[in-house]
C-alpha positions in Angstrom: 30.9 23.7 -31.8 28.1 22.0 -29.7 26.4 19.3 -31.2 22.7 18.5 -30.1 22.3 14.8 -29.1 18.5 13.8 -29.1 17.6 12.2 -25.8 16.5 8.5 -26.0 14.5 8.7 -22.3 11.1 7.9 -22.8 9.0 10.6 -21.9 7.3 9.8 -18.4 3.8 9.9 -18.6 1.1 10.2 -15.7 -1.8 9.2 -17.6 -3.6 5.8 -17.1 -3.2 3.1 -19.7 -6.1 0.2 -20.3 -3.1 -2.1 -18.7 -2.6 0.3 -15.6 -6.2 0.0 -15.1 -6.7 -3.8 -15.5 -3.7 -4.8 -13.5 -4.6 -2.6 -10.6 -8.2 -3.7 -10.5 -7.1 -7.2 -10.6 -4.4 -6.5 -7.6 -7.4 -4.6 -6.0 -9.4 -7.5 -6.1 -7.3 -10.1 -5.0 -6.1 -7.9 -2.0 -9.9 -7.3 -1.1 -10.2 -10.9 -0.5 -7.2 -10.9 1.7 -8.7 -8.5 3.6 -11.9 -10.7 4.3 -10.0 -13.5 5.1 -7.8 -11.4 7.5 -10.6 -10.8 9.5 -10.9 -14.0 10.7 -7.1 -13.5 12.1 -7.5 -10.4 13.4 -10.1 -11.2 15.8 -8.4 -13.4 18.0 -4.8 -11.7 17.6 -6.0 -8.3 18.5 -8.2 -9.2 21.4 -5.5 -10.9 23.4 -3.3 -7.9 22.4 -5.8 -5.2 23.6 -5.8 -7.5 26.9 -2.1 -6.9 27.1 -2.0 -3.5 26.3 -5.2 -1.5 25.1 -4.5 -0.2 21.7 -2.1 -2.5 20.6 -4.6 -4.4 18.3 -4.3 -1.5 15.8 -0.4 -3.1 15.2 -2.1 -5.6 13.2 -4.6 -3.3 11.1 -1.8 -2.9 8.6 -2.8 -5.9 6.6 -5.8 -3.5 5.6 -3.4 -1.0 4.2 -1.8 -3.2 1.5 -3.8 -2.3 -1.3 -2.9 1.3 -1.7 0.9 0.9 -1.7 1.1 -2.0 -3.8 -0.9 -1.0 -6.4 0.7 2.3 -6.4 4.1 0.9 -6.3 3.5 -1.0 -9.7 1.0 1.8 -11.2 2.6 4.7 -10.4 0.0 7.0 -11.8 -2.1 9.6 -9.4 -4.8 8.2 -7.6 -3.6 4.7 -7.7 -3.3 4.2 -3.8 -6.8 5.8 -3.4 -8.3 3.8 -6.3 -7.0 0.3 -5.0 -8.1 1.1 -1.2 -11.4 1.8 -2.4 -11.8 -1.4 -4.6 -10.4 -3.5 -2.0 -12.9 -2.2 0.5 -15.7 -2.7 -2.1 -14.6 -6.4 -2.2 -14.5 -6.7 1.3 -17.8 -5.2 2.2 -19.5 -7.2 -0.8 -18.4 -10.4 0.8 -19.9 -9.5 4.2 -18.1 -7.7 6.8 -18.9 -6.8 10.5 -18.3 -3.2 9.7 -20.8 -3.1 7.0 -20.5 -0.2 4.3 -18.3 1.9 6.8 -15.6 -0.2 5.3 -15.8 1.9 2.3 -15.5 5.0 4.4 -12.5 3.5 5.8 -10.8 2.7 2.6 -11.1 6.2 1.3 -9.6 7.7 4.0 -6.8 4.9 4.6 -6.1 5.4 0.8 -6.0 9.0 0.9 -3.4 8.8 3.5 -0.9 6.8 1.4 -1.9 9.1 -1.6 -1.0 12.3 -0.4 2.8 10.8 0.6 3.3 9.7 -3.3 1.6 13.2 -4.4 4.1 14.9 -2.2 6.9 13.5 -3.7 5.1 14.3 -7.1 4.6 10.5 -7.8 8.6 10.4 -9.0 10.1 8.5 -5.9 9.2 4.9 -5.4 12.2 4.0 -2.9 11.7 2.3 0.4 11.8 5.0 2.8 9.0 6.6 0.6 6.9 3.6 0.5 7.1 2.9 4.3 6.3 6.8 5.0 3.3 6.1 2.7 2.3 3.1 4.9 2.7 5.2 7.6 0.5 8.0 6.5 -2.0 5.2 5.7 -1.8 3.9 9.3 -2.3 7.1 10.9 -5.3 8.0 8.8 -6.5 4.0 10.4 -5.9 5.0 13.7 -7.5 8.6 14.0 -10.4 7.4 11.9 -11.1 4.3 14.1 -10.5 6.1 17.3 -13.0 8.9 16.2 -15.7 6.2 14.8 -15.4 2.7 17.0 -13.6 4.3 20.2 -14.9 8.0 20.8 -15.5 7.2 24.8 -12.2 5.7 25.6 -9.6 7.9 27.5 -6.6 9.9 25.8 -3.6 7.1 26.6 -6.0 4.2 25.0 -6.4 6.6 21.6 -2.3 7.6 21.6 -1.4 4.0 22.0 -3.7 3.1 19.4 -2.8 5.6 16.9 1.0 4.9 17.1 0.4 1.0 16.7 -1.7 1.8 13.5 1.0 4.0 12.4 3.8 1.4 13.1 2.0 -1.3 11.7 1.2 0.9 8.4 4.8 1.8 8.2 5.9 -2.1 8.4 2.9 -4.3 7.0 1.9 -1.5 4.4 4.9 0.1 3.7 8.0 -2.6 4.0 5.4 -5.4 3.2 4.3 -3.6 -0.1 7.7 -3.3 -1.0 8.8 -6.6 -0.6 5.7 -8.2 -1.9 6.1 -6.0 -5.4 10.2 -7.0 -5.8 8.8 -10.4 -5.4 6.0 -10.2 -8.1 8.7 -8.3 -10.3 10.8 -11.4 -10.0 8.2 -13.6 -11.4 8.3 -11.3 -14.7 4.6 -10.5 -14.3 5.4 -6.7 -14.1 7.6 -6.5 -17.3 5.4 -3.9 -18.5 5.8 -1.6 -15.5 8.6 0.4 -14.3 8.7 -1.5 -11.4 9.3 -5.0 -13.4 12.1 -3.1 -15.5 13.8 -1.7 -12.3 14.0 -5.3 -11.5 15.4 -6.3 -14.5 18.1 -3.7 -14.3 19.1 -4.8 -10.5 19.3 -8.1 -11.8 21.6 -7.5 -14.5 23.8 -5.2 -12.3 24.4 -8.1 -9.8 25.3 -10.8 -12.3 27.7 -8.2 -13.7 28.8 -8.3 -17.3 28.5 -11.3 -19.1 32.1 -13.0 -19.8 32.0 -15.4 -22.7 34.6 -18.3 -23.0 
């Protein structure tokens, strides 16, 4: 006879909870402030990079892609990456930026790039390779969008270097960087209500091994 054993695995839900909205918004606003602050660092660094090899200034654009992957890893709900980039871009625009309200257009395009990757994996895969791929996709969106809007008259070589640099920046800064930042946040315990926090707890317990009482 075969006995049925009830499953104790909680049913996975893609519906947003109130805590998801609150945490996603708080993180996105905080990163939006970082976006604004990064404008001051980006200008001198990108100018030097552009003089050395035109187009490589995009290597430092990955900071503006952080919101999508970070919030997506934490919330793990459809639309999280796009929502986060839009909120962060809105904060940057409200604080005043040289790109004006086109910042929102950039946020939409870049957030959509990351969002599409997570959607392809049905919002089930949150491993490092997937997050890096999402960051790279956001970087690709940044590179193409910038070359169309801001550098339409420059030659194909510049545009190729710019797009490739943006993809590399997205993969490293927004992809790997986001993954490491979320792990650091999870280690503090503030993400205990989310899968990212619970996964960190399980890893920590596994690394420590079984407790041996004297």
